[in-house]
C-alpha positions in Angstrom: 133.3 -152.8 -199.3 129.6 -152.8 -198.5 128.1 -156.3 -198.2 125.5 -155.4 -200.8 128.3 -155.5 -203.5 128.9 -159.2 -202.8 126.7 -161.9 -204.3 126.2 -165.6 -204.0 127.7 -168.2 -206.4 124.5 -168.7 -208.3 124.0 -164.9 -208.7 127.7 -164.5 -209.8 127.4 -167.4 -212.2 124.2 -165.9 -213.8 126.0 -162.6 -214.2 128.7 -164.4 -216.2 126.4 -166.6 -218.1 127.8 -169.8 -216.7 126.4 -172.4 -214.3 127.1 -172.3 -210.5 128.9 -175.6 -210.9 131.1 -174.2 -213.6 132.0 -171.3 -211.3 132.7 -173.7 -208.4 135.0 -175.8 -210.8 136.9 -172.6 -211.7 137.6 -172.1 -207.9 138.8 -175.7 -207.5 141.1 -175.3 -210.5 142.5 -172.1 -209.2 141.2 -170.0 -212.1 139.3 -167.6 -209.9 139.3 -166.6 -206.2 136.1 -165.6 -204.4 136.0 -162.4 -202.4 135.0 -164.2 -199.2 134.6 -167.8 -198.2 132.0 -168.1 -195.4 132.5 -170.5 -192.5 129.9 -172.7 -194.2 132.1 -173.0 -197.2 129.9 -170.9 -199.4 131.5 -168.2 -201.6 130.6 -164.5 -202.0 131.7 -162.6 -205.1 132.3 -159.1 -206.3 131.1 -159.5 -209.9 133.3 -156.7 -211.3 136.4 -158.3 -209.8 135.3 -161.8 -210.9 134.9 -160.5 -214.5 138.5 -159.1 -214.4 139.8 -162.4 -213.1 138.5 -164.3 -216.1 139.3 -161.5 -218.6 135.7 -160.3 -219.2 134.9 -156.6 -219.6 132.7 -155.0 -217.0 129.1 -154.4 -218.1 128.2 -151.1 -216.6 
């Protein structure tokens, strides 16, 4: 997957209409899994996959 398809937590949260803290809480609770966790601990997301994880339809 090209890196351009991956977005930061704030960008992914904005795409879902939630706060970045909410998305981070979803990760802690095991509700979603990021595409990549960087060595710094930051997450990178594929928004389409994230939407599927939480049961939202893709907006394309």
